[in-house]
VMD Tcl script that draws the C-alpha trace (Angstrom):
set ca {
  {14.60 1.61 13.01}
  {10.90 2.17 12.28}
  {10.74 5.80 11.21}
  {7.55 7.79 11.53}
  {6.67 10.16 8.69}
  {5.93 13.14 10.89}
  {8.25 15.96 9.86}
  {9.38 17.80 6.73}
  {12.62 16.29 5.47}
  {13.15 18.34 2.29}
  {11.68 21.83 2.19}
  {12.74 22.46 -1.40}
  {10.97 19.32 -2.67}
  {7.86 20.22 -0.70}
  {7.89 23.70 -2.24}
  {8.13 22.26 -5.76}
  {5.22 19.92 -5.03}
  {3.15 22.85 -3.75}
  {3.88 24.81 -6.91}
  {2.79 21.85 -9.05}
  {-0.43 21.53 -7.06}
  {-1.10 25.25 -7.40}
  {-0.65 25.05 -11.19}
  {-3.07 22.15 -11.47}
  {-5.63 23.37 -8.93}
  {-5.09 20.50 -6.50}
  {-6.04 20.54 -2.82}
  {-5.56 17.70 -0.38}
  {-8.32 16.55 1.99}
  {-7.36 15.90 5.58}
  {-7.96 12.52 7.17}
  {-10.54 14.24 9.37}
  {-12.42 15.34 6.24}
  {-12.32 11.83 4.78}
  {-13.73 10.56 8.04}
  {-16.31 13.34 8.24}
  {-17.07 15.10 4.93}
  {-19.13 17.72 6.76}
  {-15.76 19.38 7.40}
  {-15.15 19.89 3.66}
  {-15.47 23.58 2.63}
  {-18.79 24.53 1.06}
  {-17.14 25.90 -2.09}
  {-15.61 22.49 -2.80}
  {-18.95 20.75 -2.26}
  {-20.62 23.15 -4.71}
  {-18.07 22.26 -7.38}
  {-18.42 18.52 -6.72}
  {-22.10 18.70 -7.70}
  {-20.94 18.93 -11.32}
  {-18.19 16.30 -11.12}
  {-18.86 12.57 -11.64}
  {-17.73 10.09 -9.01}
  {-15.14 8.50 -11.31}
  {-14.13 11.66 -13.17}
  {-10.40 12.35 -13.35}
  {-10.78 15.64 -11.54}
  {-8.52 16.65 -8.61}
  {-11.49 17.61 -6.42}
  {-12.47 13.93 -6.41}
  {-9.74 13.48 -3.82}
  {-12.41 14.79 -1.46}
  {-14.56 11.79 -2.37}
  {-12.13 9.36 -0.75}
  {-14.63 8.51 1.96}
  {-17.16 5.85 2.93}
  {-19.85 8.56 2.88}
  {-20.30 9.37 -0.79}
  {-23.88 9.67 -1.94}
  {-24.47 6.38 -3.84}
  {-24.72 7.80 -7.34}
  {-22.22 8.20 -10.15}
  {-23.04 11.81 -10.97}
  {-24.02 14.86 -8.96}
  {-23.78 13.24 -5.55}
  {-22.33 14.77 -2.42}
  {-22.17 13.11 1.00}
  {-24.41 11.38 3.51}
  {-24.06 8.49 5.91}
  {-21.72 5.53 5.60}
  {-22.59 3.25 2.68}
  {-23.39 -0.20 4.03}
  {-25.57 -3.24 3.42}
  {-27.16 -5.45 6.06}
  {-27.88 -9.00 4.93}
  {-30.89 -10.74 6.49}
  {-30.95 -14.15 8.14}
  {-33.02 -15.51 5.22}
  {-29.86 -15.16 3.16}
  {-27.12 -15.83 5.71}
  {-28.78 -18.57 7.77}
  {-27.60 -17.04 11.06}
  {-29.22 -14.82 13.67}
  {-26.34 -12.37 13.99}
  {-26.63 -9.10 12.13}
  {-24.05 -9.04 9.34}
  {-23.15 -5.61 7.97}
  {-20.88 -4.93 4.99}
  {-19.37 -1.51 4.30}
  {-19.57 -0.90 0.55}
  {-16.51 0.08 -1.49}
  {-18.56 0.45 -4.66}
  {-19.17 4.15 -4.01}
  {-15.54 5.22 -3.83}
  {-13.90 6.65 -6.95}
  {-12.74 3.65 -9.04}
  {-15.40 1.54 -7.29}
  {-13.07 0.27 -4.55}
  {-11.85 1.60 -1.20}
  {-8.19 1.16 -2.19}
  {-8.08 4.81 -3.28}
  {-8.00 5.54 0.46}
  {-5.15 3.15 1.21}
  {-3.17 4.59 -1.70}
  {-3.82 8.13 -0.48}
  {-2.47 7.18 2.94}
  {0.76 5.97 1.31}
  {1.45 8.81 -1.14}
  {0.27 11.98 0.59}
  {2.52 11.76 3.70}
  {5.53 11.72 1.37}
  {4.30 14.71 -0.62}
  {3.60 16.90 2.41}
  {6.97 16.07 4.00}
  {9.04 16.70 0.88}
  {9.92 13.08 0.15}
  {8.09 12.90 -3.19}
  {8.52 15.39 -6.02}
  {5.60 15.06 -8.48}
  {7.64 16.95 -11.10}
  {10.29 14.21 -11.06}
  {9.29 11.09 -9.16}
  {7.03 8.34 -10.43}
  {4.76 6.49 -8.00}
  {5.09 2.70 -8.23}
  {2.07 0.77 -6.99}
  {2.76 -2.97 -6.47}
  {-0.55 -4.75 -6.08}
  {-2.74 -7.76 -6.71}
  {-5.43 -5.55 -8.21}
  {-7.37 -2.69 -6.68}
  {-4.47 -0.97 -4.90}
  {-2.66 -0.19 -8.12}
  {-5.94 1.09 -9.58}
  {-6.43 3.32 -6.56}
  {-2.83 4.45 -6.72}
  {-3.05 5.24 -10.44}
  {-6.23 7.24 -9.83}
  {-4.75 9.20 -6.93}
  {-1.53 9.79 -8.86}
  {-3.38 11.18 -11.86}
  {-5.41 13.52 -9.66}
  {-2.22 14.71 -7.93}
  {-0.32 15.30 -11.15}
  {1.99 12.31 -10.70}
  {3.03 9.55 -13.07}
  {1.89 6.08 -11.97}
  {3.45 2.66 -12.57}
  {1.15 -0.27 -11.79}
  {2.59 -3.70 -11.01}
  {0.13 -6.60 -10.83}
  {-0.07 -10.32 -11.73}
  {-0.87 -11.07 -15.34}
  {-3.82 -13.32 -14.43}
  {-5.86 -10.57 -12.74}
  {-9.22 -9.65 -14.25}
  {-9.41 -8.03 -17.68}
  {-11.34 -5.08 -16.21}
  {-8.34 -4.07 -14.11}
  {-5.94 -3.99 -17.05}
  {-8.39 -2.20 -19.34}
  {-8.97 0.54 -16.78}
  {-5.25 1.04 -16.12}
  {-4.59 1.39 -19.84}
  {-7.39 3.91 -20.14}
  {-6.01 6.09 -17.36}
  {-2.55 6.08 -18.95}
  {-0.63 4.24 -16.24}
  {2.50 2.32 -17.10}
  {1.63 -1.35 -16.55}
  {4.03 -4.11 -15.51}
  {2.37 -7.55 -15.52}
  {4.23 -10.10 -13.41}
  {3.97 -13.88 -13.50}
  {1.06 -15.69 -11.88}
  {-2.16 -14.89 -10.11}
  {-3.46 -13.49 -6.84}
  {-0.99 -15.47 -4.72}
  {2.18 -14.49 -6.58}
  {3.28 -11.58 -4.40}
  {6.98 -12.56 -4.36}
  {7.19 -11.93 -8.10}
  {5.82 -8.42 -7.53}
  {8.47 -7.75 -4.89}
  {11.21 -8.98 -7.22}
  {10.08 -6.47 -9.83}
  {10.16 -3.71 -7.21}
  {13.80 -4.53 -6.39}
  {14.65 -4.35 -10.08}
  {13.03 -0.92 -10.32}
  {14.87 0.29 -7.20}
  {18.20 -0.70 -8.78}
  {17.56 0.71 -12.25}
  {15.13 3.64 -11.99}
  {16.15 6.31 -9.46}
  {13.15 8.46 -10.36}
  {10.74 5.80 -9.01}
  {9.45 5.58 -5.46}
  {7.90 2.27 -4.42}
  {4.67 2.59 -2.45}
  {4.23 -0.99 -1.30}
  {0.88 -1.45 0.42}
  {2.18 -4.51 2.28}
  {4.79 -2.47 4.16}
  {3.48 1.12 4.04}
  {1.96 2.06 7.40}
  {0.02 4.82 5.66}
  {-2.22 2.03 4.37}
  {-3.09 0.81 7.85}
  {-3.30 4.37 9.22}
  {-5.98 5.29 6.68}
  {-8.13 2.30 7.65}
  {-7.57 2.83 11.37}
  {-8.72 6.43 11.13}
  {-11.37 6.28 8.38}
  {-12.70 2.71 8.11}
  {-12.61 2.08 11.85}
  {-14.62 5.20 12.61}
  {-17.08 4.41 9.80}
  {-17.84 1.01 11.35}
  {-18.27 2.57 14.78}
  {-20.67 5.15 13.34}
  {-22.86 2.53 11.66}
  {-22.96 0.42 14.81}
  {-23.97 3.39 16.94}
  {-26.75 4.15 14.47}
  {-28.17 0.61 14.48}
  {-27.57 -0.60 18.02}
  {-30.21 -1.07 20.69}
  {-29.79 -1.50 24.44}
  {-28.54 -5.11 24.24}
  {-26.43 -4.81 21.07}
  {-22.76 -5.82 20.96}
  {-20.15 -5.22 18.30}
  {-19.10 -8.84 18.39}
  {-16.71 -9.23 15.47}
  {-14.87 -7.51 12.65}
  {-13.93 -9.61 9.62}
  {-11.27 -8.71 7.08}
  {-9.47 -10.59 4.37}
  {-5.81 -10.11 5.15}
  {-4.61 -8.98 1.72}
  {-2.20 -6.16 2.42}
  {-3.40 -6.04 6.06}
  {-4.52 -2.46 5.64}
  {-8.25 -3.02 6.11}
  {-7.80 -5.27 9.13}
  {-6.17 -2.30 10.87}
  {-9.68 -0.93 11.37}
  {-9.83 -3.65 14.00}
  {-7.05 -1.91 15.90}
  {-9.25 1.15 16.23}
  {-12.35 -0.90 17.10}
  {-10.39 -2.59 19.90}
  {-9.94 0.81 21.56}
  {-13.71 1.33 21.64}
  {-14.97 -2.25 21.96}
  {-12.31 -4.23 23.87}
  {-14.08 -7.58 23.48}
  {-14.50 -7.45 19.69}
  {-13.21 -10.50 17.82}
  {-10.90 -9.49 14.97}
  {-10.99 -12.23 12.32}
  {-8.45 -12.55 9.51}
  {-9.75 -14.34 6.44}
  {-7.81 -15.91 3.58}
  {-8.31 -18.39 0.75}
  {-8.39 -22.09 1.62}
  {-6.31 -22.72 -1.50}
  {-3.51 -20.61 0.05}
  {-3.87 -20.82 3.86}
  {-0.70 -19.00 4.87}
  {-1.85 -17.79 8.28}
  {-3.95 -20.85 9.08}
  {-1.58 -23.63 7.99}
  {1.63 -21.91 6.83}
  {0.30 -22.97 3.47}
  {0.78 -21.88 -0.13}
  {-0.93 -22.17 -3.46}
  {-3.01 -20.25 -6.00}
  {-6.59 -19.05 -5.69}
  {-9.33 -16.98 -7.33}
  {-10.39 -14.56 -4.59}
  {-9.07 -11.44 -6.28}
  {-7.98 -8.70 -3.90}
  {-6.19 -10.72 -1.22}
  {-2.49 -11.41 -1.86}
  {-0.94 -14.35 -0.06}
  {2.03 -16.59 0.75}
  {3.46 -14.08 3.21}
  {2.50 -12.02 6.26}
  {2.38 -8.26 5.53}
  {4.81 -6.10 7.50}
  {1.94 -3.82 8.58}
  {-0.28 -6.58 10.03}
  {-0.52 -6.20 13.80}
  {-0.86 -9.89 14.53}
  {-1.25 -9.29 18.28}
  {-4.64 -7.74 17.54}
  {-5.90 -10.75 15.55}
  {-8.11 -13.22 17.44}
  {-9.07 -15.69 14.73}
  {-7.83 -16.96 11.38}
  {-10.21 -18.61 8.95}
  {-10.06 -19.80 5.34}
  {-12.68 -19.77 2.58}
  {-12.90 -22.10 -0.41}
  {-12.64 -20.00 -3.56}
  {-15.04 -22.40 -5.31}
  {-17.80 -21.30 -2.93}
  {-17.06 -17.66 -3.78}
  {-17.28 -18.25 -7.52}
  {-20.54 -20.18 -7.17}
  {-22.07 -17.43 -5.05}
  {-20.86 -14.84 -7.56}
  {-23.13 -16.50 -10.12}
  {-25.95 -16.98 -7.62}
  {-25.97 -13.26 -6.82}
  {-25.61 -12.05 -10.42}
  {-27.45 -14.52 -12.69}
  {-31.20 -14.15 -13.24}
  {-32.01 -17.74 -12.20}
  {-29.97 -17.30 -9.04}
  {-31.72 -14.10 -8.10}
  {-35.14 -15.59 -8.83}
  {-34.36 -18.59 -6.66}
  {-33.36 -16.37 -3.76}
  {-36.66 -14.55 -4.12}
  {-38.53 -17.86 -3.94}
  {-36.69 -18.57 -0.67}
  {-38.07 -15.42 0.94}
  {-35.21 -13.00 0.36}
  {-36.61 -9.54 -0.31}
  {-36.01 -8.03 -3.75}
  {-34.69 -4.90 -2.05}
  {-31.81 -7.08 -0.80}
  {-31.41 -9.14 -3.97}
  {-31.05 -5.99 -6.06}
  {-28.05 -4.98 -3.94}
  {-26.14 -8.28 -4.00}
  {-24.14 -7.14 -7.02}
  {-22.50 -4.67 -4.64}
  {-20.33 -7.56 -3.44}
  {-17.24 -8.49 -5.42}
  {-15.42 -11.79 -4.97}
  {-13.51 -10.78 -1.84}
  {-16.70 -9.29 -0.39}
  {-18.39 -12.67 -0.84}
  {-15.43 -14.32 0.88}
  {-15.76 -11.88 3.78}
  {-19.48 -12.65 3.99}
  {-18.74 -16.38 4.29}
  {-16.17 -15.66 6.99}
  {-18.78 -13.64 8.87}
  {-21.22 -16.55 8.70}
  {-18.53 -18.93 10.00}
  {-17.83 -16.52 12.84}
  {-21.50 -16.27 13.78}
  {-21.85 -20.05 13.84}
  {-18.60 -20.71 15.69}
  {-19.29 -18.26 18.50}
  {-23.05 -19.00 18.49}
  {-23.88 -15.34 18.08}
  {-27.44 -14.06 18.45}
  {-29.59 -11.28 17.03}
  {-28.00 -8.92 19.56}
  {-24.57 -9.43 18.00}
  {-23.26 -7.33 15.13}
  {-20.59 -8.57 12.73}
  {-18.96 -6.01 10.46}
  {-16.99 -6.72 7.33}
  {-16.08 -5.11 4.01}
  {-17.16 -5.37 0.39}
  {-14.00 -3.85 -1.08}
  {-15.49 -3.62 -4.56}
  {-18.52 -4.83 -6.52}
  {-19.40 -7.42 -9.15}
  {-19.10 -4.68 -11.75}
  {-15.36 -5.37 -11.78}
  {-15.84 -9.11 -12.37}
  {-18.18 -9.38 -15.35}
  {-15.44 -11.08 -17.34}
  {-15.13 -13.70 -14.59}
  {-18.88 -14.38 -14.73}
  {-18.60 -14.83 -18.49}
  {-15.65 -17.19 -18.04}
  {-17.70 -19.29 -15.61}
  {-20.59 -19.40 -18.07}
  {-18.28 -20.45 -20.90}
  {-16.72 -23.16 -18.73}
  {-19.78 -24.51 -16.92}
  {-22.70 -23.62 -19.18}
  {-25.83 -21.62 -18.54}
  {-26.92 -21.10 -14.94}
  {-30.27 -22.59 -13.85}
  {-32.55 -22.87 -10.82}
  {-31.28 -26.33 -9.89}
  {-27.70 -25.06 -9.70}
  {-28.91 -22.00 -7.80}
  {-30.55 -24.27 -5.20}
  {-27.35 -26.27 -4.85}
  {-25.21 -23.18 -4.46}
  {-27.51 -21.53 -1.92}
  {-27.79 -24.65 0.22}
  {-24.15 -25.69 0.05}
  {-22.20 -22.44 -0.18}
  {-24.30 -20.11 2.00}
  {-26.66 -21.97 4.32}
  {-24.26 -24.91 4.46}
  {-21.31 -22.85 5.66}
  {-19.46 -24.79 8.37}
  {-17.04 -23.88 11.12}
  {-14.16 -25.85 9.63}
  {-10.88 -24.09 8.83}
  {-11.51 -21.70 11.71}
  {-8.91 -21.23 14.44}
  {-8.91 -19.11 17.60}
  {-5.39 -17.86 18.19}
  {-3.49 -18.25 21.44}
  {-0.62 -15.94 22.35}
  {1.87 -18.33 20.81}
  {-0.27 -18.91 17.73}
  {-0.08 -15.18 17.13}
  {3.64 -15.13 17.74}
  {4.11 -18.02 15.31}
  {2.35 -16.04 12.58}
  {4.29 -12.89 13.39}
  {7.55 -14.82 13.14}
  {6.69 -15.74 9.54}
  {7.39 -12.11 8.68}
  {11.07 -12.89 9.08}
  {11.36 -14.87 5.86}
  {9.80 -12.20 3.66}
  {10.83 -8.98 5.33}
  {14.25 -9.72 6.83}
  {15.67 -12.29 4.41}
  {14.11 -10.95 1.19}
  {13.21 -7.30 1.77}
  {16.16 -6.17 3.95}
  {14.16 -5.01 6.96}
  {15.89 -4.76 10.35}
  {15.50 -7.67 12.78}
  {15.23 -5.17 15.63}
  {12.15 -3.65 13.98}
  {10.57 -7.07 13.59}
  {11.01 -7.68 17.30}
  {9.75 -4.22 18.16}
  {6.51 -4.79 16.25}
  {5.87 -7.74 18.53}
  {7.34 -6.82 21.91}
  {6.48 -3.10 21.93}
  {2.72 -2.72 21.34}
  {3.07 1.03 21.95}
  {4.78 1.37 18.57}
  {1.46 0.62 16.87}
  {-0.31 3.47 18.62}
  {2.55 5.79 17.68}
  {2.15 4.68 14.06}
  {-1.60 5.28 14.05}
  {-1.32 8.66 15.79}
  {0.75 9.97 12.86}
  {-2.55 10.88 11.24}
  {-2.97 13.83 13.59}
  {0.37 15.23 12.48}
  {-0.39 14.51 8.83}
  {-3.53 16.62 9.02}
  {-1.48 19.53 10.37}
  {1.00 19.13 7.52}
  {-1.80 18.81 4.94}
  {-3.27 22.11 6.12}
  {0.18 23.75 5.92}
  {0.70 22.35 2.42}
  {-2.71 23.57 1.23}
  {-1.85 27.06 2.48}
  {1.33 26.91 0.38}
  {-0.69 26.10 -2.74}
  {-3.07 29.01 -2.13}
  {-6.82 29.10 -1.60}
  {-8.16 26.91 -4.40}
  {-11.59 26.31 -2.86}
}
mol new
graphics top color blue
foreach p $ca { graphics top sphere $p radius 0.5 }
foreach p [lrange $ca 0 end-1] q [lrange $ca 1 end] { graphics top cylinder $p $q radius 0.2 }
display resetview
């Protein structure tokens, strides 16, 4: 049975957690405060003025929001951080907006997803930070976010990720003191991560697995925080004829795409588009393989993906993403874009897109072309992280392919951006959706010991999803109770 995390299950464990938080000066932000930082107490804001965005300070839990001032030191809060890309760059009339993960602690929005998984267990007495270790299985940024949140909450973190992920990820995890378990393979090798989790469950009773692919706290955070952030930006930019036409998300853990569940409640006709790598088109073709779009795990359908709310599946060639990564970050690429009429104010911000952000951009362009969207149509998507986390990949490309030049920049711009086509793009019928949902069986029932009745409930009982998302209201009540137990630390 799908159990909601909405009540205290162990008062003694909750008390011990509160005592630990009191000792370390830790307070927990509510989901309402992450959505709207204006609700954060003034005393906490005053202290944040002297704390860097990436500092390992517990008050940086209050910076788990899309609204951080875009600076590494001394910043507070403002509007949602986003970037609009002009038609000179995208080649389409539709207005494409990317929310920017760069200005979260760690430089990626996964600190929010991790918070949504760990905190409900702390405030309900299911996780004892004096005893339990938090295990973060991931293909990259989630385990970084989890390690950061764990450190700030006085917990020990164990990060599990494929050995072929970028050097920056491993270096950062070592620096923060997380225990690292590197599993076989690359971005697509999620099964190997799950196998390691089962081994830990059998041999380490002090470990609690926080699996982003099955933890509804992941999707709840995006529903409540990311979904509202997109709505806020749209309401700021819209005119009388504007429409929120589409929301694009790489599937990954299926946390981010849950923002589309919220958007559906406000904009019933929005197209929710799931994007994946062409080299591993699991949703599109029941396919498999390896790819280089770091941040989107594949070869299975996440338990928390509400497939009934997905309208389209598309796939992006990872080669296009790697070529655009150079175009956006090499001097000759940037100079070529300038010669094509792209404003320097835009060019200077293109490094805010990491590899998965570039993939999402290409999916947005496909969507605009497929549905023949106009300048009245808004497409929203996400830049989970920035190119700052992929400098080693740029160096690898340079070592492999040689120095970048204007001729290659012209090729990449024409082929990979302006030449984006509507191939590998599929509108889903009712039975297409059901077919994808049924793929969950092989991972979650056969391998991960979920209940077949729950699998059917996630399809046949749409009300269960609203019950899952509404947990956030109860969590905020429990967070406030927990903070009172720790004392007034503000």
